[in-house]
C-alpha positions as CSV (number, residue, x, y, z in Angstrom):
1,X,0.2,-0.5,0.3
2,X,1.3,3.5,-1.2
3,X,1.4,6.0,1.3
4,X,1.8,9.7,2.6
5,X,5.3,11.3,3.2
6,X,5.7,13.8,5.8
7,X,8.5,16.0,5.0
8,X,9.4,18.8,7.7
9,X,12.5,19.3,10.7
10,X,10.0,20.3,13.2
11,X,8.8,17.1,15.2
12,X,6.0,18.7,16.1
13,X,3.8,19.4,12.7
14,X,5.0,15.8,11.8
15,X,3.6,14.8,14.6
16,X,0.2,16.3,14.4
17,X,-0.4,15.5,10.9
18,X,0.4,11.9,11.3
19,X,-1.8,11.3,14.2
20,X,-4.4,12.8,12.4
21,X,-3.7,11.0,9.5
22,X,-4.0,8.1,11.1
23,X,-7.2,8.5,13.1
24,X,-8.2,8.5,8.9
25,X,-7.1,4.8,8.1
26,X,-3.8,6.6,6.8
27,X,-0.5,5.4,6.3
28,X,2.6,8.0,6.6
29,X,6.1,7.9,6.3
30,X,7.6,11.1,8.5
31,X,11.4,12.9,6.9
32,X,13.4,15.2,8.7
33,X,15.1,16.0,5.5
34,X,14.6,16.0,1.1
35,X,18.2,14.3,1.1
36,X,16.5,11.5,2.7
37,X,13.4,11.2,0.8
38,X,15.6,11.5,-2.1
39,X,16.8,8.2,-1.1
40,X,14.0,6.4,-0.3
41,X,12.5,7.2,-3.1
42,X,15.1,4.4,-4.9
43,X,12.7,2.2,-3.2
44,X,9.1,3.0,-2.9
45,X,7.3,5.5,-4.1
46,X,4.8,7.8,-2.0
47,X,1.0,8.4,-3.2
48,X,0.9,12.1,-1.9
49,X,4.1,13.7,-0.9
50,X,3.5,16.6,1.8
51,X,7.5,18.7,2.2
52,X,7.6,21.9,4.4
53,X,9.3,24.7,2.8
54,X,12.4,25.2,4.6
55,X,14.6,23.3,5.9
56,X,17.6,22.3,7.4
57,X,19.7,21.6,3.7
58,X,17.9,21.9,0.5
59,X,14.3,23.5,0.6
60,X,11.3,22.4,-0.3
61,X,10.9,23.6,-3.6
62,X,14.4,21.8,-4.5
63,X,12.6,18.8,-3.2
64,X,9.6,19.9,-5.7
65,X,11.7,20.0,-8.7
66,X,13.5,16.8,-8.0
67,X,10.1,14.7,-7.6
68,X,8.3,16.6,-10.5
69,X,11.6,15.4,-12.9
70,X,11.4,12.1,-11.2
71,X,7.1,11.8,-11.2
72,X,5.4,14.2,-12.8
73,X,1.9,13.1,-11.7
74,X,2.8,12.8,-8.1
75,X,0.6,15.4,-6.2
76,X,3.1,17.5,-3.7
77,X,1.6,19.9,-1.3
78,X,4.1,22.5,0.3
79,X,3.8,23.9,3.5
80,X,4.3,27.3,4.4
81,X,4.2,30.0,7.0
82,X,2.3,33.5,6.0
83,X,6.3,35.2,5.0
84,X,6.3,32.7,2.7
85,X,3.2,33.3,0.9
86,X,5.2,34.4,-2.6
87,X,7.3,31.6,-2.5
88,X,3.9,29.2,-2.3
89,X,3.9,31.3,-6.0
90,X,6.8,29.8,-6.8
91,X,5.6,26.2,-5.7
92,X,2.8,26.6,-7.7
93,X,4.9,27.3,-10.8
94,X,7.1,24.3,-9.8
95,X,3.9,22.2,-10.5
96,X,2.6,21.8,-6.5
97,X,-0.7,20.1,-6.0
98,X,-1.5,22.8,-3.3
99,X,0.3,24.6,-0.4
100,X,-1.5,24.8,3.1
101,X,-0.4,28.1,5.0
102,X,1.4,27.2,8.4
103,X,-0.6,27.5,11.6
104,X,-3.0,25.8,9.9
105,X,-6.2,23.8,10.9
106,X,-5.3,19.8,11.1
107,X,-9.4,19.2,9.7
108,X,-8.7,21.3,6.5
109,X,-5.1,19.5,6.2
110,X,-6.7,16.0,6.6
111,X,-9.4,17.5,4.1
112,X,-7.0,18.8,1.3
113,X,-4.8,16.0,1.9
114,X,-7.5,13.7,1.0
115,X,-8.0,15.7,-2.2
116,X,-4.6,14.9,-3.2
117,X,-5.3,11.4,-3.0
118,X,-8.0,11.9,-4.8
119,X,-5.5,13.0,-8.1
120,X,-2.9,10.5,-6.9
121,X,-5.9,8.2,-8.2
122,X,-7.0,9.3,-10.6
123,X,-3.4,9.9,-12.1
124,X,-2.8,6.5,-11.3
125,X,-5.5,4.6,-13.3
126,X,-4.6,6.9,-16.5
127,X,-0.7,5.7,-15.5
128,X,-2.1,1.8,-16.1
129,X,-4.1,2.4,-19.7
130,X,-0.5,2.2,-20.8
131,X,0.5,-1.2,-18.9
132,X,-2.2,-3.0,-20.2
133,X,-1.5,-5.4,-23.0
134,X,-2.7,-4.8,-26.3
135,X,-4.1,-7.9,-28.3
136,X,-5.6,-7.6,-31.3
137,X,-6.3,-11.8,-32.5
138,X,-7.6,-12.8,-35.7
139,X,-6.4,-14.8,-39.2
140,X,-9.0,-12.5,-41.9
141,X,-7.7,-11.2,-45.1
142,X,-9.8,-8.0,-43.8
143,X,-7.7,-8.4,-40.3
144,X,-4.3,-8.4,-42.6
145,X,-5.1,-5.4,-44.1
146,X,-4.9,-3.8,-40.6
147,X,-1.8,-5.3,-39.3
148,X,0.1,-4.5,-42.6
149,X,-1.3,-1.2,-42.4
150,X,0.1,-1.1,-38.8
151,X,3.5,-2.1,-40.2
152,X,4.1,0.6,-42.1
153,X,2.8,2.9,-39.4
154,X,5.2,1.9,-37.0
155,X,8.0,4.1,-37.4
156,X,6.1,7.3,-38.1
157,X,3.4,10.1,-35.8
158,X,1.3,11.0,-38.5
159,X,-2.1,11.3,-37.6
160,X,-4.4,8.4,-38.2
161,X,-8.0,8.1,-38.6
162,X,-9.5,5.0,-37.5
163,X,-13.3,4.0,-38.7
164,X,-15.4,1.5,-38.1
165,X,-18.7,0.3,-36.5
166,X,-19.0,0.1,-32.4
167,X,-17.6,-2.6,-30.8
168,X,-15.3,-3.2,-34.1
169,X,-12.1,-2.7,-31.8
170,X,-11.0,1.0,-32.9
171,X,-9.3,1.4,-29.1
172,X,-7.5,-1.9,-29.4
173,X,-6.1,-0.7,-33.3
174,X,-4.8,3.0,-31.8
175,X,-3.1,0.7,-28.7
176,X,-1.4,-1.3,-31.5
177,X,-0.6,1.7,-33.2
178,X,1.1,3.3,-30.2
179,X,3.1,0.3,-28.9
180,X,4.7,-0.2,-32.8
181,X,5.5,3.2,-32.3
182,X,9.0,5.3,-31.2
183,X,6.9,6.9,-28.9
184,X,5.8,3.9,-27.2
185,X,8.0,4.7,-24.1
186,X,5.1,7.6,-23.2
187,X,1.8,7.6,-22.5
188,X,-1.1,6.4,-24.2
189,X,-3.7,8.3,-23.3
190,X,-8.1,7.7,-24.3
191,X,-10.9,10.1,-24.3
192,X,-14.3,9.2,-25.4
193,X,-15.5,12.6,-26.3
194,X,-19.5,11.4,-26.8
195,X,-19.0,10.2,-22.6
196,X,-17.9,13.5,-21.3
197,X,-20.4,15.6,-20.9
198,X,-19.7,18.8,-23.0
199,X,-19.6,21.5,-20.4
200,X,-17.0,19.3,-19.0
201,X,-15.0,18.4,-21.9
202,X,-13.1,21.5,-22.5
203,X,-11.8,21.2,-19.4
204,X,-10.8,16.9,-19.5
205,X,-8.9,18.1,-23.0
206,X,-6.8,21.2,-22.1
207,X,-6.9,20.7,-18.5
208,X,-7.9,24.3,-16.2
209,X,-6.4,26.8,-13.8
210,X,-7.2,27.2,-10.1
211,X,-10.4,28.7,-10.1
212,X,-11.3,28.8,-13.5
213,X,-14.7,27.7,-13.1
214,X,-17.1,26.7,-9.9
215,X,-15.2,23.8,-8.0
216,X,-11.9,24.6,-9.7
217,X,-10.3,24.2,-6.2
218,X,-7.0,22.8,-8.1
219,X,-5.1,23.6,-11.0
220,X,-5.4,19.9,-13.3
221,X,-3.9,18.7,-16.5
222,X,-6.2,18.0,-19.2
223,X,-5.6,15.0,-21.5
224,X,-3.5,16.9,-24.0
225,X,-1.0,17.3,-20.5
226,X,-1.2,14.0,-19.9
227,X,-0.1,12.6,-23.1
228,X,2.8,14.6,-23.3
229,X,5.0,13.2,-25.2
230,X,3.0,9.8,-26.2
231,X,0.0,9.3,-28.2
232,X,-3.3,11.0,-27.4
233,X,-6.5,9.1,-28.4
234,X,-9.6,10.6,-29.1
235,X,-12.3,8.1,-29.7
236,X,-16.3,9.0,-31.3
237,X,-14.1,12.3,-32.1
238,X,-17.6,12.9,-34.7
239,X,-20.1,14.0,-31.7
240,X,-17.5,16.5,-30.6
241,X,-19.0,19.5,-30.1
242,X,-18.5,22.1,-32.6
243,X,-16.6,24.9,-30.7
244,X,-14.2,22.4,-28.9
245,X,-13.3,21.6,-33.1
246,X,-12.3,25.1,-33.3
247,X,-10.1,24.4,-30.0
248,X,-9.4,21.0,-31.2
249,X,-8.4,22.0,-35.0
250,X,-5.7,25.2,-33.0
251,X,-3.5,22.2,-31.6
252,X,-3.0,20.7,-34.7
253,X,-1.7,23.7,-36.7
254,X,0.5,25.7,-33.8
255,X,0.9,22.4,-32.0
256,X,0.0,24.6,-28.5
257,X,-3.2,25.2,-26.3
258,X,-4.1,26.8,-22.9
259,X,-5.7,25.1,-19.7
260,X,-9.4,26.7,-19.4
261,X,-8.9,30.3,-17.3
262,X,-5.0,30.2,-18.1
263,X,-3.4,32.8,-20.3
264,X,-0.1,30.6,-20.9
265,X,0.4,28.5,-23.8
266,X,1.8,25.4,-23.8
267,X,2.8,22.8,-25.9
268,X,2.0,19.9,-27.5
269,X,3.7,17.3,-28.8
270,X,1.1,14.7,-28.5
271,X,0.5,12.1,-31.5
272,X,-3.1,12.1,-31.9
273,X,-4.8,9.6,-33.2
274,X,-9.0,9.7,-33.9
275,X,-11.5,6.9,-33.8
276,X,-15.5,7.0,-35.1
277,X,-18.5,5.0,-36.5
278,X,-19.8,7.3,-38.0
279,X,-19.8,9.0,-42.0
280,X,-17.5,12.6,-41.2
281,X,-17.9,13.4,-44.8
282,X,-21.6,13.4,-44.3
283,X,-21.7,15.7,-40.5
284,X,-19.5,17.8,-43.0
285,X,-22.4,18.4,-45.5
286,X,-24.5,18.6,-42.6
287,X,-22.6,21.3,-40.9
288,X,-22.2,19.8,-38.0
289,X,-18.2,18.7,-38.1
290,X,-15.6,21.0,-39.8
291,X,-14.1,20.2,-42.7
292,X,-10.8,21.9,-42.1
293,X,-10.2,20.1,-38.9
294,X,-11.5,16.6,-40.8
295,X,-9.3,17.3,-43.0
296,X,-6.2,17.5,-40.6
297,X,-7.6,14.3,-38.9
298,X,-8.1,11.8,-42.3
299,X,-4.2,12.2,-42.9
300,X,-4.1,8.3,-42.9
301,X,-7.1,6.3,-42.6
302,X,-8.2,2.9,-41.2
303,X,-10.9,1.5,-41.5
304,X,-11.7,-2.1,-38.7
305,X,-13.7,-4.2,-40.2
306,X,-17.3,-5.5,-38.6
307,X,-17.1,-9.1,-37.4
308,X,-19.4,-9.8,-39.8
309,X,-16.4,-9.5,-42.2
310,X,-14.5,-11.6,-40.0
311,X,-16.5,-15.3,-38.6
312,X,-13.7,-16.9,-39.3
313,X,-12.0,-15.4,-36.3
314,X,-15.0,-15.8,-33.8
315,X,-13.4,-18.7,-32.6
316,X,-10.5,-17.5,-31.6
317,X,-11.4,-14.0,-30.3
318,X,-14.2,-16.7,-28.1
319,X,-11.0,-19.3,-26.8
320,X,-10.0,-15.9,-26.1
321,X,-12.6,-14.5,-24.1
322,X,-13.0,-17.2,-22.1
323,X,-9.5,-17.5,-21.4
324,X,-9.5,-13.9,-20.3
325,X,-12.7,-13.7,-18.0
326,X,-12.2,-17.2,-16.4
327,X,-8.1,-15.9,-15.2
328,X,-10.2,-12.7,-13.9
329,X,-12.5,-14.6,-11.9
330,X,-10.3,-17.1,-11.6
331,X,-12.3,-20.2,-12.4
332,X,-11.8,-22.4,-14.4
333,X,-12.0,-21.2,-18.2
334,X,-15.1,-22.9,-20.3
335,X,-15.3,-24.3,-23.6
336,X,-18.1,-24.2,-26.4
337,X,-18.7,-27.2,-27.7
338,X,-18.2,-27.6,-31.7
339,X,-22.3,-27.5,-32.3
340,X,-21.6,-23.9,-30.4
341,X,-18.9,-21.8,-31.5
342,X,-20.0,-23.3,-35.1
343,X,-23.8,-21.7,-34.7
344,X,-21.9,-18.2,-32.4
345,X,-19.7,-18.0,-35.5
346,X,-23.3,-17.8,-38.6
347,X,-24.5,-15.3,-35.4
348,X,-24.4,-11.4,-36.9
349,X,-23.1,-9.9,-33.6
350,X,-24.2,-6.2,-34.8
351,X,-22.0,-5.1,-31.2
352,X,-18.7,-7.1,-32.8
353,X,-16.1,-8.0,-30.9
354,X,-17.6,-6.3,-27.9
355,X,-20.3,-7.7,-27.8
356,X,-18.6,-11.4,-28.3
357,X,-16.3,-10.2,-25.5
358,X,-19.9,-9.8,-23.8
359,X,-21.0,-13.2,-24.4
360,X,-18.1,-14.7,-22.9
361,X,-17.8,-13.2,-19.8
362,X,-21.9,-13.9,-19.4
363,X,-20.9,-17.9,-20.6
364,X,-18.1,-17.7,-17.9
365,X,-20.8,-17.0,-15.3
366,X,-23.9,-18.4,-15.7
367,X,-23.3,-20.7,-18.5
368,X,-24.5,-24.3,-16.5
369,X,-20.9,-27.0,-17.1
370,X,-17.8,-26.6,-18.7
371,X,-18.6,-27.9,-22.1
372,X,-21.0,-25.1,-23.0
373,X,-24.2,-26.7,-25.8
374,X,-26.3,-24.3,-28.0
375,X,-28.9,-24.3,-25.6
376,X,-26.4,-22.8,-22.7
377,X,-26.5,-19.8,-24.4
378,X,-28.3,-16.1,-23.8
379,X,-32.5,-16.8,-24.7
380,X,-31.4,-13.6,-26.5
381,X,-29.0,-15.5,-29.2
382,X,-31.5,-18.6,-29.5
383,X,-33.8,-18.7,-32.7
384,X,-37.4,-17.3,-32.4
385,X,-38.6,-20.5,-33.5
386,X,-35.7,-23.8,-32.9
387,X,-37.6,-25.3,-36.2
388,X,-36.1,-23.6,-38.9
389,X,-32.1,-23.6,-37.6
390,X,-31.8,-26.7,-36.5
391,X,-29.0,-28.0,-39.2
392,X,-27.0,-25.4,-37.2
393,X,-27.7,-26.6,-33.9
394,X,-25.9,-30.1,-34.2
395,X,-26.9,-33.6,-34.2
396,X,-27.5,-33.7,-30.5
397,X,-29.9,-30.9,-29.8
398,X,-31.6,-31.0,-33.0
399,X,-33.7,-34.4,-32.1
400,X,-35.0,-32.1,-28.7
401,X,-35.9,-29.1,-30.3
402,X,-37.8,-31.0,-33.2
403,X,-39.9,-32.5,-30.0
404,X,-40.7,-29.0,-28.8
405,X,-40.8,-26.8,-32.1
406,X,-43.6,-29.9,-32.6
407,X,-45.5,-29.0,-29.7
408,X,-46.7,-25.7,-31.1
409,X,-44.0,-23.9,-28.2
410,X,-41.2,-22.3,-29.0
411,X,-41.3,-20.7,-26.2
412,X,-40.6,-23.4,-24.3
413,X,-37.2,-23.6,-24.8
414,X,-36.2,-20.4,-23.1
415,X,-38.3,-21.1,-20.1
416,X,-37.0,-25.0,-19.8
417,X,-33.6,-23.3,-20.0
418,X,-34.4,-20.2,-17.4
419,X,-36.0,-23.0,-15.2
420,X,-32.0,-25.2,-16.0
421,X,-30.3,-22.2,-14.9
422,X,-32.9,-21.1,-11.6
423,X,-32.2,-25.2,-10.0
424,X,-28.5,-25.1,-11.2
425,X,-28.5,-21.7,-8.8
426,X,-30.2,-23.2,-6.0
427,X,-33.2,-20.9,-6.1
428,X,-35.5,-21.7,-4.0
429,X,-39.6,-21.8,-5.1
430,X,-38.6,-21.8,-9.1
431,X,-42.0,-22.8,-9.6
432,X,-43.6,-19.8,-7.8
433,X,-40.5,-17.7,-9.4
434,X,-41.5,-19.2,-12.7
435,X,-45.2,-18.7,-12.1
436,X,-45.7,-15.5,-11.1
437,X,-43.0,-14.1,-14.5
438,X,-45.6,-16.3,-16.4
439,X,-48.6,-14.6,-15.8
440,X,-47.5,-11.4,-15.6
441,X,-45.7,-11.6,-19.4
442,X,-49.5,-13.2,-20.4
443,X,-51.2,-10.4,-18.7
444,X,-49.8,-7.5,-20.4
445,X,-49.4,-8.7,-23.2
446,X,-53.3,-9.6,-23.3
447,X,-53.5,-5.7,-21.8
448,X,-51.2,-4.0,-24.8
449,X,-53.7,-5.9,-27.0
450,X,-56.9,-4.3,-24.9
451,X,-54.6,-1.5,-25.4
452,X,-55.1,-1.1,-21.3
453,X,-58.5,-2.1,-21.0
454,X,-58.7,-4.5,-17.9
455,X,-62.6,-6.4,-18.7
456,X,-61.3,-7.3,-22.0
457,X,-58.4,-8.5,-20.9
458,X,-59.8,-11.0,-18.8
459,X,-62.2,-12.2,-21.7
460,X,-59.3,-12.5,-23.7
461,X,-57.4,-15.0,-20.9
462,X,-60.7,-16.3,-20.2
463,X,-60.4,-15.6,-16.6
464,X,-62.7,-13.4,-13.9
465,X,-62.7,-9.4,-13.7
466,X,-61.8,-9.9,-9.9
467,X,-58.6,-12.4,-11.5
468,X,-57.1,-10.3,-13.8
469,X,-57.4,-6.8,-10.5
470,X,-56.0,-9.3,-7.5
471,X,-53.0,-10.5,-10.1
472,X,-52.6,-7.1,-11.4
473,X,-52.3,-5.9,-8.0
474,X,-49.8,-8.5,-6.4
475,X,-47.3,-7.9,-9.3
476,X,-47.4,-4.8,-9.7
477,X,-48.1,-4.2,-13.5
478,X,-48.9,-0.8,-14.2
479,X,-50.7,1.1,-17.7
480,X,-54.3,-0.5,-16.9
481,X,-56.9,2.1,-18.0
482,X,-60.0,2.2,-15.2
483,X,-63.0,1.0,-16.8
């Protein structure tokens, strides 16, 4: 567990902070001078550093400068007397997270350190992205084209625009481009521009200065600064607000940007990779995407094929995802039977590789047995009429499915499967649980058919008015018209 390091030659200050943080369940390590801190850094790293500004030997500002060279994302809080406020300003310029004026209120000091811990956790999460292994699997000819393009671009820092359907693996391609580029030892930072609210996206990209807006209690680096020297991946670029497109274009044009609320230009040494599932040419014609930005991004275009275009890769991807999810959960990996593998290889997977990965995660948790058959798959992936695709279901299941379909009850396949799952999970009162679900579905269907009129619904179902009223109340069914 990483600790909070306290650096001060005043015994009383160290003691007070140690005790206050210990009461909060936080682990500390104390030093009396900066030299001991630098020696300790060879063995471990803190999560937050709190340092006095004036000590025997090197000053807190000297320590700050050295720390920022070795650990640029480590939050450093500088403690200073009121007479040292000029030094505090210098501390901010040197990259300090915040300063703590002596004498300080203990509760405010703890609150500040907690904020620094949160910032440290954010930065650590971003840095860990670099450690994720890039894994692109595939033997299909469509993927070979992608691999060849990555190879051709391996020694280049040119801007790349990746296109393809949602879930097709555009971020994996971006990571591979970074991994095989001269910037491999620098950060890879990813941002989904569609997932960030419009009013926060500018700050996420470019960072902000302290006091730039309500709630900006400290200065914060944006993604451009976090990716310095490395690669910035902007996913769903087609959804970027128009005014931010202008700011991004300016960065790509002259290589400089400003933090929100800032007046000092910052240089961006970043390789940009953008991705979208949208037709950017059409977005340009609609007037919602800048044409000049489109041409800046569209230096090299790389299209990632959908899973439908590379069905031969489904078996190897499924095996990989099943092993991956089993490893994460600490269980034995499950295996798809030949019939099940053949069946899923013929599915369309509109969610592409991401949908296949989610399916494998579901199988690891929910499917009974180690060998997974077709009937063990999620009900939404099974055919609506099991009589139709029996050639895909495999010989062992054709007779069983055919018997079900001959009974005229195609929904019973789903019911049988759900009952099996509940029984395998030792769920109590399976009959009562499924019975309530069965009645709910029937009554809702009848109410939809009668536009919410329960009298008509009761007649269609062949039950009495009092019965359907009681069932509606017991099952909590809504959308019923009073008659």
